[in-house]
KOLZAKE-45896 format. One record per residue (C-alpha): y, x, z. Coordinates in steps of 0.02 Angstrom, whole numbers, plus 50000, padded with zeros to 5 digits. Each point is the difference from the previous one (the first is absolute). Layout:
N
BATOR, py, px, pz
BATOR, Y, X, Z
...
This chain:
636
BATOR, py, px, pz
BATOR, 48719, 50131, 51014
BATOR, 50193, 49955, 50006
BATOR, 50070, 49863, 50125
BATOR, 50120, 49854, 49933
BATOR, 50158, 50016, 50035
BATOR, 50067, 49905, 50128
BATOR, 50073, 49818, 49918
BATOR, 50154, 50014, 50132
BATOR, 50025, 50181, 49932
BATOR, 50014, 49953, 49828
BATOR, 50111, 49863, 50026
BATOR, 50080, 50134, 50094
BATOR, 50028, 50126, 49864
BATOR, 50034, 49858, 49883
BATOR, 50153, 49966, 50077
BATOR, 50065, 50171, 50066
BATOR, 50014, 50077, 49823
BATOR, 50118, 49885, 49867
BATOR, 49940, 50008, 49844
BATOR, 50176, 50015, 49923
BATOR, 49979, 50183, 50074
BATOR, 49824, 50050, 49939
BATOR, 50022, 49933, 49827
BATOR, 50158, 50088, 50012
BATOR, 49891, 50155, 49997
BATOR, 49928, 49954, 49826
BATOR, 50148, 49932, 49896
BATOR, 50183, 49928, 49999
BATOR, 50025, 49832, 50072
BATOR, 50164, 49915, 49953
BATOR, 50081, 49852, 50056
BATOR, 49908, 49852, 49909
BATOR, 50097, 49835, 50104
BATOR, 49930, 49872, 50107
BATOR, 49949, 50184, 50133
BATOR, 49903, 50069, 49873
BATOR, 49963, 50151, 49932
BATOR, 49949, 50059, 49847
BATOR, 49944, 50151, 49875
BATOR, 49880, 50091, 49883
BATOR, 49815, 49933, 50028
BATOR, 49910, 50128, 50063
BATOR, 49808, 49928, 49939
BATOR, 50085, 49970, 49825
BATOR, 50110, 50080, 49874
BATOR, 50151, 49886, 49951
BATOR, 50169, 50035, 49939
BATOR, 50075, 49850, 50097
BATOR, 49985, 49981, 50194
BATOR, 49884, 49875, 50053
BATOR, 49929, 50062, 50162
BATOR, 50091, 49920, 50167
BATOR, 49986, 50013, 50180
BATOR, 50042, 49899, 50135
BATOR, 50053, 50076, 50153
BATOR, 50011, 49852, 50093
BATOR, 49815, 49949, 49985
BATOR, 49921, 50176, 49961
BATOR, 49934, 49941, 49824
BATOR, 50014, 50099, 49830
BATOR, 49963, 49912, 49850
BATOR, 50008, 50051, 49794
BATOR, 50025, 49845, 49880
BATOR, 49950, 50125, 49852
BATOR, 49814, 50056, 50071
BATOR, 49990, 49865, 50151
BATOR, 49954, 50134, 50131
BATOR, 50084, 49957, 50153
BATOR, 49946, 50014, 50187
BATOR, 50074, 50068, 50176
BATOR, 50043, 50165, 50017
BATOR, 49812, 50062, 50051
BATOR, 49943, 49928, 49834
BATOR, 50137, 50091, 49918
BATOR, 49953, 50175, 50075
BATOR, 49822, 49969, 49963
BATOR, 50035, 49960, 49835
BATOR, 50117, 50141, 49949
BATOR, 49921, 50125, 50097
BATOR, 49837, 49924, 49964
BATOR, 49926, 50003, 50190
BATOR, 49912, 49890, 50104
BATOR, 50051, 49877, 50090
BATOR, 49963, 50105, 50159
BATOR, 50076, 50142, 49913
BATOR, 50175, 49903, 49990
BATOR, 49974, 49917, 50159
BATOR, 49986, 50204, 50060
BATOR, 50152, 50064, 49927
BATOR, 50121, 49888, 50028
BATOR, 49953, 49989, 50168
BATOR, 50048, 50189, 50006
BATOR, 50154, 49983, 49941
BATOR, 50056, 49867, 50125
BATOR, 49931, 50102, 50125
BATOR, 49856, 49852, 50042
BATOR, 49827, 50040, 50096
BATOR, 49859, 49906, 49919
BATOR, 49864, 49944, 50115
BATOR, 49814, 49973, 49910
BATOR, 49880, 49867, 50007
BATOR, 49819, 50030, 50002
BATOR, 49983, 50166, 50114
BATOR, 50178, 50054, 50029
BATOR, 50121, 50111, 49910
BATOR, 49972, 50157, 49962
BATOR, 50107, 50074, 49879
BATOR, 49895, 50154, 49911
BATOR, 49871, 49865, 49951
BATOR, 50077, 49861, 49972
BATOR, 50130, 50041, 49853
BATOR, 49975, 49946, 49844
BATOR, 49990, 50155, 49887
BATOR, 50165, 49993, 49911
BATOR, 50087, 50005, 50174
BATOR, 49875, 50158, 50042
BATOR, 50038, 50096, 49851
BATOR, 50205, 49956, 50023
BATOR, 49960, 50075, 50174
BATOR, 49932, 50150, 49947
BATOR, 50122, 50024, 49886
BATOR, 50122, 50000, 50126
BATOR, 49954, 50088, 50121
BATOR, 49965, 50134, 49873
BATOR, 50164, 49992, 49938
BATOR, 50077, 50036, 50180
BATOR, 49871, 50159, 50021
BATOR, 50048, 50084, 49850
BATOR, 50176, 50007, 50038
BATOR, 49972, 50035, 50165
BATOR, 49910, 50151, 49914
BATOR, 50150, 50024, 49897
BATOR, 50114, 50005, 50143
BATOR, 49925, 50130, 50121
BATOR, 49835, 50084, 49915
BATOR, 50027, 50183, 49952
BATOR, 49893, 49969, 49854
BATOR, 50128, 49871, 49910
BATOR, 50136, 50135, 50017
BATOR, 49937, 49996, 49810
BATOR, 50048, 49837, 49982
BATOR, 50167, 49996, 50085
BATOR, 50068, 50177, 49884
BATOR, 49932, 49890, 49845
BATOR, 50110, 49851, 50057
BATOR, 50143, 50102, 50073
BATOR, 50010, 50080, 49811
BATOR, 50015, 49847, 49944
BATOR, 50141, 49940, 50101
BATOR, 49911, 49880, 50137
BATOR, 50023, 50062, 50176
BATOR, 49895, 49920, 50123
BATOR, 50097, 49825, 50021
BATOR, 49960, 49977, 49823
BATOR, 49820, 50015, 50026
BATOR, 50010, 49887, 50163
BATOR, 50076, 49877, 49897
BATOR, 49854, 49996, 49864
BATOR, 49870, 50036, 50114
BATOR, 49947, 50171, 49918
BATOR, 49855, 50087, 50086
BATOR, 49890, 50144, 49976
BATOR, 49806, 50004, 49994
BATOR, 49938, 50161, 50076
BATOR, 49866, 50097, 49895
BATOR, 49857, 50002, 50106
BATOR, 49860, 49870, 49936
BATOR, 50006, 49842, 50118
BATOR, 50140, 50003, 50123
BATOR, 50052, 49823, 49962
BATOR, 49822, 49949, 49972
BATOR, 49955, 50048, 50173
BATOR, 50168, 49929, 50083
BATOR, 49973, 49830, 49924
BATOR, 49854, 49998, 50065
BATOR, 50048, 49996, 50180
BATOR, 50121, 49884, 49950
BATOR, 49840, 49885, 49993
BATOR, 49991, 50007, 49795
BATOR, 49823, 50008, 49917
BATOR, 49934, 50109, 49864
BATOR, 49983, 49845, 49894
BATOR, 50189, 49942, 50032
BATOR, 50060, 50205, 49990
BATOR, 49907, 50011, 49802
BATOR, 50071, 49807, 49949
BATOR, 50179, 50053, 50073
BATOR, 49987, 50154, 49872
BATOR, 50078, 50095, 50150
BATOR, 49824, 50087, 49985
BATOR, 49851, 50033, 49887
BATOR, 49829, 50022, 50018
BATOR, 49929, 50199, 50019
BATOR, 49843, 50084, 50008
BATOR, 50024, 49965, 50195
BATOR, 50066, 49839, 50034
BATOR, 50192, 49966, 49952
BATOR, 50126, 50131, 49955
BATOR, 50208, 49994, 49979
BATOR, 50030, 49931, 49822
BATOR, 50172, 50085, 50028
BATOR, 49994, 50175, 50060
BATOR, 50144, 50121, 49984
BATOR, 50124, 49884, 49937
BATOR, 50196, 49937, 50014
BATOR, 49966, 49801, 50030
BATOR, 50122, 49875, 49949
BATOR, 49939, 49791, 50072
BATOR, 49995, 49875, 49877
BATOR, 50050, 49840, 50073
BATOR, 49978, 49837, 49922
BATOR, 50161, 49872, 49979
BATOR, 49972, 49965, 50177
BATOR, 49993, 50172, 50078
BATOR, 49834, 50021, 50019
BATOR, 49896, 50161, 49977
BATOR, 49889, 49963, 49885
BATOR, 49977, 50172, 49944
BATOR, 50064, 50192, 49952
BATOR, 50075, 50118, 49859
BATOR, 49939, 50185, 50031
BATOR, 50091, 50149, 49931
BATOR, 49914, 50157, 49985
BATOR, 50064, 50138, 50084
BATOR, 49877, 50156, 50000
BATOR, 49935, 50089, 49835
BATOR, 49840, 49997, 50086
BATOR, 49966, 49823, 49992
BATOR, 49937, 49949, 49818
BATOR, 50025, 49811, 50001
BATOR, 50146, 49920, 49911
BATOR, 50188, 50031, 50039
BATOR, 50000, 49827, 50051
BATOR, 49881, 49899, 50106
BATOR, 50002, 49817, 50021
BATOR, 49885, 49886, 50092
BATOR, 49834, 49933, 49899
BATOR, 50011, 49834, 49967
BATOR, 49962, 49906, 50154
BATOR, 50004, 49821, 50068
BATOR, 50165, 50018, 50053
BATOR, 50065, 50133, 49873
BATOR, 50030, 49964, 49803
BATOR, 50107, 50116, 49914
BATOR, 50057, 49883, 49880
BATOR, 50062, 49893, 50125
BATOR, 50100, 50104, 50126
BATOR, 50159, 50070, 49994
BATOR, 50050, 50158, 50090
BATOR, 50188, 49984, 50100
BATOR, 49977, 49783, 49966
BATOR, 49998, 49973, 50184
BATOR, 50161, 50107, 50025
BATOR, 50079, 49943, 49837
BATOR, 49968, 49810, 50004
BATOR, 50130, 49909, 50091
BATOR, 50135, 50109, 49887
BATOR, 49911, 49967, 49852
BATOR, 50009, 49818, 50040
BATOR, 50194, 50016, 50054
BATOR, 50072, 50098, 49859
BATOR, 49864, 49950, 49878
BATOR, 49969, 50156, 49915
BATOR, 49851, 50125, 50039
BATOR, 49988, 50181, 49941
BATOR, 49834, 50071, 49941
BATOR, 49977, 50166, 50045
BATOR, 49829, 50118, 49927
BATOR, 49943, 50065, 50188
BATOR, 50005, 49983, 50213
BATOR, 50136, 50148, 49999
BATOR, 50101, 49913, 49871
BATOR, 50017, 49836, 50108
BATOR, 50037, 50110, 50117
BATOR, 50157, 50094, 49935
BATOR, 50057, 49813, 49940
BATOR, 49972, 49922, 50159
BATOR, 50111, 50133, 50082
BATOR, 50121, 50046, 49870
BATOR, 50035, 49806, 50044
BATOR, 49920, 49910, 49865
BATOR, 49891, 49893, 50111
BATOR, 49911, 49892, 49845
BATOR, 49873, 50142, 49945
BATOR, 49834, 49977, 49996
BATOR, 49842, 50085, 49895
BATOR, 49824, 49971, 49954
BATOR, 49876, 50072, 50085
BATOR, 49891, 50123, 49861
BATOR, 50016, 49879, 49855
BATOR, 50102, 49915, 49880
BATOR, 50125, 49878, 50019
BATOR, 49935, 49816, 49948
BATOR, 49953, 49845, 50029
BATOR, 49973, 49967, 50178
BATOR, 50149, 50088, 50031
BATOR, 50111, 49901, 49930
BATOR, 49944, 49853, 50070
BATOR, 50051, 50074, 50161
BATOR, 50170, 50052, 49955
BATOR, 50037, 49819, 49897
BATOR, 49954, 49922, 50172
BATOR, 50136, 50118, 50076
BATOR, 50127, 49973, 49872
BATOR, 49982, 49830, 49967
BATOR, 50041, 50022, 49810
BATOR, 50183, 49973, 50004
BATOR, 50086, 50039, 49865
BATOR, 50088, 50162, 50074
BATOR, 49829, 50087, 50064
BATOR, 49989, 50157, 49935
BATOR, 49850, 50127, 50020
BATOR, 50029, 50185, 49955
BATOR, 49839, 50104, 49966
BATOR, 50058, 50198, 50026
BATOR, 49878, 50088, 49903
BATOR, 49982, 50195, 49970
BATOR, 50073, 50091, 49837
BATOR, 49821, 50061, 49921
BATOR, 49882, 49916, 49924
BATOR, 49917, 49923, 50135
BATOR, 50142, 49910, 50078
BATOR, 50059, 49932, 49809
BATOR, 49827, 49924, 49990
BATOR, 50007, 49909, 50159
BATOR, 50158, 49950, 49939
BATOR, 49913, 49910, 49854
BATOR, 49865, 49951, 50101
BATOR, 50096, 49897, 50102
BATOR, 50099, 49933, 49885
BATOR, 49856, 49917, 49933
BATOR, 49988, 49880, 50140
BATOR, 50221, 49981, 49985
BATOR, 49967, 49819, 49957
BATOR, 49891, 49943, 50177
BATOR, 50198, 50034, 50064
BATOR, 50134, 49887, 49988
BATOR, 50132, 50162, 50066
BATOR, 50056, 50110, 49904
BATOR, 49903, 50153, 49984
BATOR, 50108, 50146, 49981
BATOR, 49931, 50191, 50019
BATOR, 50076, 50184, 50061
BATOR, 49962, 50177, 49977
BATOR, 50087, 50132, 50061
BATOR, 50064, 50143, 49935
BATOR, 49923, 50152, 49979
BATOR, 49812, 49868, 50011
BATOR, 50038, 50003, 50197
BATOR, 49912, 49886, 50103
BATOR, 50095, 49916, 50132
BATOR, 49925, 50124, 50144
BATOR, 50063, 50117, 49901
BATOR, 50165, 49948, 49959
BATOR, 50047, 49995, 50171
BATOR, 49963, 50168, 50030
BATOR, 50084, 50061, 49877
BATOR, 50174, 49883, 49981
BATOR, 49995, 49896, 50168
BATOR, 49988, 49831, 50058
BATOR, 50148, 49939, 49904
BATOR, 49884, 50049, 49801
BATOR, 49850, 49914, 50078
BATOR, 50106, 49830, 50005
BATOR, 50079, 50018, 49837
BATOR, 49854, 50023, 49914
BATOR, 49916, 49845, 50051
BATOR, 50168, 49916, 49916
BATOR, 49903, 49901, 49860
BATOR, 50098, 50066, 49843
BATOR, 49840, 49994, 49874
BATOR, 49900, 49846, 49965
BATOR, 49829, 50039, 49995
BATOR, 49965, 49914, 49842
BATOR, 50141, 50102, 49917
BATOR, 49911, 50158, 50087
BATOR, 49857, 49938, 49896
BATOR, 50078, 49958, 49827
BATOR, 50062, 50192, 50005
BATOR, 49816, 50071, 50073
BATOR, 49954, 49901, 49821
BATOR, 50115, 50038, 49903
BATOR, 49996, 50171, 50044
BATOR, 49830, 50020, 49923
BATOR, 50031, 49940, 49808
BATOR, 50092, 50113, 49861
BATOR, 50140, 49871, 49969
BATOR, 50065, 50122, 49849
BATOR, 49853, 49903, 49900
BATOR, 49977, 49795, 49945
BATOR, 49821, 50006, 50067
BATOR, 50062, 50064, 50163
BATOR, 50115, 49886, 50022
BATOR, 49909, 49863, 49974
BATOR, 49849, 50067, 50117
BATOR, 50136, 50011, 50145
BATOR, 50042, 49809, 49953
BATOR, 49844, 49944, 50022
BATOR, 49960, 50074, 50154
BATOR, 50196, 49970, 50076
BATOR, 50025, 49818, 49956
BATOR, 49867, 49942, 50119
BATOR, 50099, 50083, 50143
BATOR, 50163, 49931, 49969
BATOR, 49901, 49819, 49970
BATOR, 49949, 50034, 50168
BATOR, 50166, 49990, 50081
BATOR, 50045, 49850, 50118
BATOR, 50155, 49964, 49974
BATOR, 50037, 49918, 49802
BATOR, 50189, 50068, 49994
BATOR, 49938, 50180, 50040
BATOR, 49848, 49999, 49903
BATOR, 50135, 49954, 49824
BATOR, 50110, 50153, 50068
BATOR, 49854, 50133, 50013
BATOR, 49922, 49942, 49849
BATOR, 50164, 50043, 49905
BATOR, 49996, 50161, 50117
BATOR, 49816, 50044, 49943
BATOR, 50064, 49972, 49817
BATOR, 50133, 50152, 50024
BATOR, 49857, 50088, 50092
BATOR, 49888, 49996, 49853
BATOR, 50149, 50015, 49869
BATOR, 49940, 49840, 49923
BATOR, 50162, 49927, 49926
BATOR, 49954, 49835, 49945
BATOR, 50028, 49960, 50230
BATOR, 49962, 49834, 49954
BATOR, 49822, 50020, 49930
BATOR, 49957, 50098, 50145
BATOR, 50084, 49859, 50112
BATOR, 49900, 49853, 49894
BATOR, 49837, 50101, 50048
BATOR, 50013, 50010, 50186
BATOR, 50045, 49801, 50028
BATOR, 49830, 49993, 49890
BATOR, 49912, 50076, 50117
BATOR, 50080, 49924, 50138
BATOR, 49970, 49835, 49932
BATOR, 49805, 50042, 49982
BATOR, 49976, 50057, 50151
BATOR, 50085, 49841, 50099
BATOR, 49888, 49903, 49876
BATOR, 49821, 50101, 50052
BATOR, 50065, 49979, 50158
BATOR, 50013, 49817, 50000
BATOR, 49830, 49985, 49976
BATOR, 49939, 50039, 50182
BATOR, 50003, 49922, 50126
BATOR, 50124, 49837, 49982
BATOR, 50036, 50010, 50197
BATOR, 50057, 50184, 50004
BATOR, 50145, 50018, 50072
BATOR, 50033, 49843, 50027
BATOR, 50058, 49924, 50150
BATOR, 50067, 49831, 50095
BATOR, 50185, 50017, 50085
BATOR, 49946, 49960, 50195
BATOR, 50087, 49821, 50042
BATOR, 49995, 49910, 49853
BATOR, 49893, 49858, 49905
BATOR, 49884, 50132, 49887
BATOR, 49904, 49917, 49876
BATOR, 49844, 50062, 50064
BATOR, 49897, 50050, 50187
BATOR, 49901, 50122, 50014
BATOR, 49791, 49916, 49944
BATOR, 49908, 49883, 50147
BATOR, 49878, 50042, 50088
BATOR, 49825, 50015, 49916
BATOR, 50075, 50008, 49846
BATOR, 50059, 49873, 49879
BATOR, 50165, 49975, 49923
BATOR, 50162, 50056, 50050
BATOR, 50113, 49874, 50127
BATOR, 50159, 49963, 49904
BATOR, 50152, 49984, 50109
BATOR, 50105, 49887, 49862
BATOR, 49873, 49873, 50091
BATOR, 50091, 49917, 50130
BATOR, 49863, 49972, 50092
BATOR, 49934, 50177, 50016
BATOR, 50166, 50085, 50008
BATOR, 50046, 49854, 50165
BATOR, 49818, 50057, 50072
BATOR, 50038, 50185, 49969
BATOR, 50194, 49977, 50104
BATOR, 49903, 49894, 50140
BATOR, 49873, 50129, 50031
BATOR, 50134, 50150, 49998
BATOR, 50097, 49877, 50141
BATOR, 49832, 50009, 50112
BATOR, 49970, 50189, 49970
BATOR, 50170, 50045, 50003
BATOR, 50110, 49896, 50123
BATOR, 49881, 49878, 50091
BATOR, 50114, 49966, 50136
BATOR, 50071, 49878, 49832
BATOR, 49855, 49907, 49972
BATOR, 49899, 49986, 50174
BATOR, 49927, 49897, 50058
BATOR, 50020, 49889, 49830
BATOR, 49907, 50110, 49894
BATOR, 49853, 50001, 50109
BATOR, 49952, 49828, 49967
BATOR, 49988, 50029, 49827
BATOR, 49855, 50003, 49940
BATOR, 49898, 50134, 49887
BATOR, 50007, 49861, 49845
BATOR, 50171, 49969, 49989
BATOR, 49998, 50179, 49905
BATOR, 49941, 49968, 49805
BATOR, 50002, 50177, 49970
BATOR, 49813, 50079, 50053
BATOR, 50082, 50166, 50053
BATOR, 50138, 49897, 50107
BATOR, 49874, 49903, 50077
BATOR, 49920, 50133, 50067
BATOR, 50134, 50098, 50083
BATOR, 50026, 49835, 50085
BATOR, 49846, 49990, 50046
BATOR, 50009, 50195, 50085
BATOR, 50171, 49937, 50073
BATOR, 49898, 49858, 50078
BATOR, 49881, 50117, 50073
BATOR, 50103, 50139, 50062
BATOR, 50075, 49876, 50124
BATOR, 50129, 49886, 49873
BATOR, 50171, 50049, 49967
BATOR, 50050, 49966, 50190
BATOR, 49906, 50163, 50064
BATOR, 50111, 50089, 49878
BATOR, 50159, 49939, 50102
BATOR, 49919, 50085, 50152
BATOR, 49964, 50177, 49915
BATOR, 50047, 50018, 49796
BATOR, 49926, 50163, 49988
BATOR, 49820, 49961, 50076
BATOR, 50013, 49833, 49905
BATOR, 50010, 50073, 49834
BATOR, 49861, 50128, 50062
BATOR, 49883, 49870, 50032
BATOR, 50053, 49892, 49837
BATOR, 49945, 50144, 49900
BATOR, 49831, 50038, 50097
BATOR, 49941, 49791, 49962
BATOR, 50014, 50022, 49842
BATOR, 49845, 49968, 49913
BATOR, 50005, 50151, 49887
BATOR, 50115, 50132, 49906
BATOR, 50090, 49880, 49904
BATOR, 50054, 49882, 50117
BATOR, 50047, 50147, 50122
BATOR, 50119, 50037, 49841
BATOR, 50073, 49864, 49987
BATOR, 50060, 49978, 50180
BATOR, 50057, 50180, 49993
BATOR, 50105, 49948, 49843
BATOR, 50074, 49856, 50101
BATOR, 50018, 50067, 50134
BATOR, 50117, 50127, 49918
BATOR, 50085, 49905, 49846
BATOR, 50166, 49929, 50034
BATOR, 50021, 49807, 50041
BATOR, 50114, 49940, 49845
BATOR, 50120, 49953, 50088
BATOR, 50154, 50093, 50090
BATOR, 50015, 49896, 50147
BATOR, 49850, 49976, 50086
BATOR, 50017, 49869, 50129
BATOR, 49935, 49827, 50085
BATOR, 50070, 49901, 49859
BATOR, 49923, 50086, 49840
BATOR, 49824, 50032, 50092
BATOR, 49993, 49812, 50044
BATOR, 50037, 49966, 49821
BATOR, 49856, 50090, 49936
BATOR, 49882, 49918, 50115
BATOR, 50054, 49835, 49939
BATOR, 49992, 50075, 49825
BATOR, 49805, 50043, 50047
BATOR, 49946, 49849, 50086
BATOR, 50103, 49879, 49877
BATOR, 49877, 50054, 49856
BATOR, 49856, 49983, 50128
BATOR, 50035, 49831, 50056
BATOR, 50044, 49983, 49773
BATOR, 49832, 50050, 49966
BATOR, 49893, 49899, 50128
BATOR, 50110, 49828, 49965
BATOR, 49954, 50030, 49798
BATOR, 49788, 50029, 50079
BATOR, 50032, 49812, 50101
BATOR, 50104, 49916, 49842
BATOR, 49813, 50074, 49886
BATOR, 49919, 49906, 50145
BATOR, 50068, 49846, 50007
BATOR, 49963, 49981, 49796
BATOR, 49817, 50016, 50019
BATOR, 50002, 49908, 50197
BATOR, 50095, 49842, 49899
BATOR, 49887, 50000, 49841
BATOR, 49871, 49942, 50122
BATOR, 49985, 50091, 50182
BATOR, 49976, 49950, 50173
BATOR, 50144, 49899, 50069
BATOR, 50009, 50092, 50159
BATOR, 49988, 50171, 49920
BATOR, 50147, 49938, 49882
BATOR, 50122, 49949, 50156
BATOR, 49969, 50156, 50075
BATOR, 50040, 50111, 49862
BATOR, 50163, 49896, 49962
BATOR, 50055, 50015, 50190
BATOR, 49964, 50215, 49977
BATOR, 50099, 49981, 49842
BATOR, 50141, 49889, 50090
BATOR, 50000, 50158, 50120
BATOR, 50022, 50123, 49897
BATOR, 50141, 49908, 49883
BATOR, 50098, 49982, 50177
BATOR, 49984, 50176, 50048
BATOR, 50048, 50053, 49824
BATOR, 50161, 49894, 50020
BATOR, 50028, 50081, 50172
BATOR, 49992, 50170, 49945
BATOR, 50111, 49969, 49862
BATOR, 50148, 49906, 50119
BATOR, 49965, 50108, 50157
BATOR, 49935, 50169, 49940
BATOR, 49916, 50110, 50124
BATOR, 50039, 49901, 50141
BATOR, 49857, 49875, 49940
BATOR, 49851, 50144, 49999
């Protein structure tokens, strides 16, 4: 059984790996003001970025779906890891050796399953690459690459390897590295044979498939020998770490340039990606044995940030299969905010063939956007009908008009509707324009019947109409209520700038916070050593507050308050004092009202001694309230 990771080592990992560096491996981040960064949330679909990262606090929070936490939480959620697996992954990146309690450190037996599978793939990729570089048998693979314009340096750059033709070369090698037969089968590197596990890939050219974080999670294997009865390309089967609909070949190499240039080029094969990158098109990626779909779009959208200038260019073969793939890609076009284009090389060549025939410049020229994907789709549709007959023109319009209605830009939609009328030979242009406009309106109305919250984001740093629902359910907190807004602001100060509110904040009672979720956060702060502890070790303070939260709802609220910008451009002691006084005065006013109600009851026949004591308490509170009004924070 795996030992528990030493707490000091967990803290060291949290401190060593900046959260913005980790998150940037998965999505593009931009300045959000106040020292925060923002991007499109990787945990739900959204059109405007509501996902914020606070590098100084080591926390992230999405104001759309309420996911939040620290660096470890992000890695756990985005890669579906256990806590120990997330710690181990980040520790490996930071070069930290972990200590395990309850039995000591035994890396062969104590790492999580996912970590073990990734490690097996990493070792396998290195072994395959060595075989390609040094094995005489791999000469067939080297010739295959050379014939397509790839030398040894290109193979090294992309990690291309070779799997020997024997039954169990890799299996025996990985056993020698400490992997069990069960792990090898679970990884997809081996498969069950008559006498135990054998290699899944034999006598093939191997492309390592990496996730967006750069970890090898699978392989694409190309047949080299006629005697091989398998398919031309054989991919890793679905495993705990490899889902073909959720990986893009080359994304690890292309992600920075995709984010930098707001452009992505989608090609069809591994050699096409290689050809593009070597020709200078370093934003090229490809799917791995499956059609380009919704999960692939999510990956790209987080890198492109959906700005208006973003471009996605699809390159498909000019044959029927390529045209079919292009139309299939267009079906998901509306999931992009980016403009989508199609590029088909002359003579139907793919980028690899084009580079061989005409050089790098021809590949770079191919990927310059020319034909919008919707225009290509329209021409394919219109071309299937007999436009010489009224019935043919009407049928073509029925199929093509919804395509035009899906164009995002309304001005472009009108212009393309006019073009469609010309393509169909319909003289009444306005009839086609009205038809498209009607379909677009119906589509918007149908969309409006869905989740009314979908696509809504709240601008960070503004006084919002609603806050997340309180812990335990109940109505949403309305921040139009100045009491709730002030309580929220004070908690943000206590979590983000504890030095400005300590030690006064620590004397505030939980009952001074009228919103139940805010009271729960105040209690968590108290149980973590108070705001005063936050002045000594800010990051550990936030970890302790989150750990002290009684449930996930309160924990999420803590993260949100720690990341949400404070509603003041200049955050100083004066502003903090003003908020402290607001909360205390409201608490005093509530107590005064309670005492006045008690006095009314006592005056009707209560105990004179008790009446005098209550009157004295009222006088003291009224004096305190006056002092707060006149002297502000100095009276606290």
